[in-house]
C-alpha positions in Angstrom: 1.2 -24.3 -9.6 3.4 -22.2 -12.0 7.0 -21.6 -11.2 7.7 -17.9 -10.7 10.8 -15.9 -10.4 11.6 -14.1 -7.1 10.0 -10.8 -6.3 11.6 -8.5 -3.7 9.5 -6.4 -1.4 11.3 -3.5 0.3 9.5 -2.4 3.5 7.8 -4.7 5.9 5.0 -2.4 7.1 1.3 -3.0 6.5 1.4 -2.9 2.7 4.7 -4.6 2.3 3.6 -7.5 4.4 0.2 -7.7 2.6 1.8 -7.7 -0.9 4.3 -10.3 0.2 1.6 -12.6 1.7 -0.7 -12.3 -1.4 2.1 -13.1 -3.9 3.3 -16.0 -1.7 -0.2 -17.3 -1.5 -0.3 -17.4 -5.3 3.0 -19.3 -5.5 5.5 -16.5 -6.0 8.7 -16.7 -3.9 9.2 -13.4 -2.1 12.2 -11.8 -0.4 11.1 -9.3 2.3 13.5 -6.6 3.6 13.2 -3.9 6.2 16.0 -1.9 7.8 14.3 -2.4 11.2 14.8 -6.0 12.4 11.7 -5.7 14.7 9.5 -4.7 11.8 10.7 -7.7 9.8 10.0 -10.1 12.6 6.6 -8.6 13.2 5.8 -8.8 9.4 6.8 -12.5 9.3 4.5 -13.2 12.3 1.6 -11.3 10.6 2.2 -13.3 7.4 2.0 -16.6 9.2 -1.1 -15.6 11.1 -2.9 -14.1 8.1 -1.9 -17.1 5.9 -3.5 -19.5 8.3 -6.7 -17.4 8.5 -7.0 -16.9 4.7 -6.4 -20.6 4.1 -9.1 -21.5 6.6 -11.5 -19.0 4.9 -10.7 -20.5 1.5 -9.2 -17.2 0.2 -5.8 -18.7 -0.4 -4.9 -22.3 -1.3 -2.8 -23.9 1.5 -1.1 -25.3 3.3 -0.5 -22.1 5.2 3.0 -23.2 6.2 4.0 -23.4 2.6 2.8 -19.9 1.9 4.7 -18.5 4.9 7.8 -20.4 3.8 7.7 -18.6 0.4 8.3 -15.3 2.2 12.0 -15.1 3.0 13.0 -12.4 5.4 16.5 -11.0 4.6 18.7 -8.7 6.6 20.3 -6.6 3.8 19.0 -4.7 0.8 21.6 -6.5 -1.4 20.3 -9.9 -0.3 16.7 -8.8 -1.1 17.6 -7.6 -4.6 19.9 -10.6 -5.5 18.2 -12.8 -8.1 14.9 -10.9 -8.1 13.4 -9.8 -11.4 11.0 -7.3 -9.8 11.6 -5.1 -6.8 8.6 -3.4 -5.2 9.3 -0.6 -2.7 6.7 -0.3 0.1 8.5 2.2 2.4 6.9 5.0 4.4 5.4 7.8 2.3 8.3 10.2 2.5 9.9 11.4 -0.7 13.4 11.9 0.8 13.4 8.3 2.1 12.2 6.9 -1.2 14.7 8.8 -3.3 17.6 7.6 -1.1 16.3 4.1 -1.3 15.9 4.1 -5.0 19.4 5.5 -5.5 20.7 2.5 -3.4 18.5 0.0 -5.2 19.6 1.3 -8.6 23.3 0.8 -7.6 22.6 -2.8 -6.4 20.2 -4.1 -9.0 21.4 -5.4 -12.4 20.2 -3.2 -15.3 17.5 -5.7 -16.3 15.7 -5.6 -12.9 12.4 -3.7 -12.8 12.1 -1.2 -10.0 8.6 -0.3 -8.8 7.1 1.9 -6.1 3.9 1.2 -4.2 3.6 4.8 -3.2 0.1 6.0 -2.6 0.7 9.5 -3.8 4.1 10.1 -5.4 4.6 9.8 -9.1 7.6 7.5 -10.0 8.8 10.5 -12.1 10.0 12.0 -8.8 12.5 9.0 -8.5 13.7 8.8 -12.1 16.6 11.2 -11.7 18.2 9.0 -8.9 17.6 5.8 -10.9 20.2 4.6 -13.4 17.7 2.9 -15.7 14.5 4.9 -15.6 13.2 2.9 -18.6 12.7 0.1 -16.0 11.0 2.2 -13.3 7.2 2.5 -12.7 4.4 2.8 -10.2 2.7 -0.3 -9.0 -0.1 0.8 -6.6 -1.6 -2.1 -4.7 -4.7 -1.7 -2.5 -5.1 -2.6 1.2 -5.9 -6.3 1.5 -4.7 -7.2 -2.0 -5.9 -10.8 -1.7 -9.4 -9.3 -1.8 -9.1 -6.0 -3.6 -7.0 -7.2 -6.5 -6.7 -4.0 -8.6 -3.2 -2.7 -9.2 -2.6 0.6 -10.9 0.5 0.8 -13.2 1.9 4.2 -14.2 4.9 5.3 -16.2 7.7 7.5 -14.8 7.6 9.3 -18.1 10.5 7.2 -19.4 9.3 3.7 -18.7 9.7 1.2 -21.6 6.1 0.1 -22.6 7.4 -3.5 -22.7 8.3 -3.2 -19.0 4.7 -2.1 -18.2 3.3 -5.0 -20.2 5.6 -7.5 -18.6 4.5 -6.4 -15.1 0.9 -6.3 -16.2 1.1 -9.9 -17.6 2.7 -11.1 -14.4 -0.1 -9.5 -12.3 -2.8 -11.0 -14.5 -1.2 -14.4 -14.3 -1.2 -14.2 -10.4 -4.8 -13.1 -10.0 -4.6 -9.3 -10.1 -6.4 -6.8 -12.2 -3.8 -4.4 -13.6 -5.0 -1.0 -14.8 -2.5 1.1 -16.7 -2.9 4.9 -16.1 -2.9 6.6 -19.5 -0.3 9.3 -18.7 0.8 10.6 -15.3 -1.4 11.6 -12.4 -0.7 12.4 -8.8 -2.8 9.8 -6.9 -3.1 7.7 -10.1 -6.8 6.9 -10.7 -8.5 5.6 -7.5 -6.5 7.6 -5.0 -7.2 10.8 -6.9 -10.9 10.1 -6.5 -10.4 8.9 -2.9 -8.4 12.1 -2.1 -11.5 14.2 -2.7 -13.7 12.0 -0.6 -11.1 11.9 2.2 -10.4 15.6 2.1 -14.1 16.6 2.3 -14.8 14.0 5.1 -11.9 15.4 7.2 -13.1 19.0 6.5 -16.7 18.2 7.6 -15.4 16.9 10.9 -12.8 19.7 11.3 -15.7 22.3 10.8 -17.7 20.6 13.6 -20.5 19.6 11.2 -20.6 15.9 12.0 -18.7 13.2 13.8 -16.6 10.6 12.0 -19.2 7.9 12.7 -22.0 10.1 11.4 -20.1 10.7 8.2 -19.4 7.0 7.7 -23.1 6.0 8.4 -24.4 8.5 5.8 -21.7 7.4 3.3 -22.6 3.7 3.8 -26.4 4.4 3.7 -26.1 6.4 0.5 -23.7 4.2 -1.4 -24.3 0.8 0.1 -20.6 0.6 1.1 -19.6 -1.7 4.0 -17.1 0.8 5.4 -17.0 4.6 5.3 -14.2 7.1 4.8 -13.0 7.2 8.4 -13.1 3.4 8.8 -11.0 3.2 5.6 -8.5 5.7 6.9 -8.2 3.6 10.1 -7.2 0.7 7.8 -4.6 2.7 6.0 -3.1 4.1 9.1 -3.6 7.7 10.2 0.1 8.4 10.2 0.1 7.4 6.5 -3.0 9.4 5.8 -1.4 12.5 7.3 1.8 12.0 5.3 -0.2 11.6 2.1 -2.2 14.8 2.8 1.0 16.7 3.4 2.4 15.4 0.1 -0.6 16.6 -1.8 -0.4 20.0 0.0 3.3 20.4 -0.9 2.5 19.7 -4.6 -0.6 21.9 -4.8 0.8 24.8 -2.7 -2.6 25.3 -1.1 -2.7 25.6 2.7 -6.2 24.1 2.7 -4.8 20.8 1.5 -2.8 20.4 4.7 -4.1 17.7 7.1 -6.4 19.1 9.8 -5.0 19.8 13.2 -7.1 17.0 14.8 -5.6 14.4 12.6 -2.0 15.4 13.6 -3.1 15.4 17.2 -4.4 11.8 16.9 -1.1 10.7 15.3 0.9 12.3 18.1 -1.3 10.5 20.6 -0.5 7.1 18.9 -4.1 6.7 17.7 -3.1 5.4 14.2 -6.1 3.1 13.5 -6.3 -0.7 13.4 -2.6 -1.2 13.8 -2.6 0.4 17.2 -6.1 -0.7 18.3 -7.5 2.8 18.2 -8.1 5.5 15.6 -11.4 7.1 14.7 -12.8 3.8 16.1 -11.8 1.4 18.8 -10.8 -2.1 17.7 -11.3 -5.0 17.4 -15.1 -4.3 17.5 -15.8 -1.0 15.6 -19.6 -0.3 15.0 -19.3 -0.9 11.2 -18.6 -4.6 11.8 -22.0 -5.1 13.5 -25.0 -6.5 11.7 -27.1 -3.4 12.4 -24.6 -1.1 10.7 -25.3 1.5 9.2 -29.0 1.7 10.0 -28.5 2.0 13.8 
């Protein structure tokens, strides 16, 4: 197995933990940081459990204990950044939080360290003015379950050195990912821009009382042959994250109709966040789209 330099992951939520696990499973040493100690502990537990499962399924090459050992949980941002060549931010989808974090990262990281954001909707341009070396700043957008969905969208902040993008792309290719470089700047990049339209119209159809989430998903899966529909996918992402992303889009567009529908905010307030809380648009761990008869009946 190749010897890789350390990558730091900042944020131990769903995506931070999944990126850390996937990189560690491909031999990359990872430092994982989160300001909430309980989130860091939970992420380490998830990494260990998922590593064991994915090794058993043949998705990752074991032993699982070695994969888990490559993910080092650290208690300070400075410890995370120290010795890392690439820092990937996977914090909650709030611009104020990300800007404060990148200002701190920029102060801690040597000038040759590459800073990347895994934001689902924010362009890295929005972080450039708080970053000391914007030539080494970019978007790296990973997908949910990156060990399976291996695409990563790379996008300039408007000042990114092309050699930085190529270095990150080369690293991703060498570790089993499929990097796709966005040719310019786009809110939502490539996939999420398309997904935004599907998600928005799915939410509107339900908000207007035209169909239930399950009916939308069944029709979507029947028409496209997809295993999971829009509402099942939103449950995977986390409905709190979905609501934040929709608000980000609405703030940028200035269109009230882009705001998340009231029923989505009500679900978030009720703690129905999707898979991570056991209930969202579906109840888990046995939603109907996991059954052999889906979507036909």
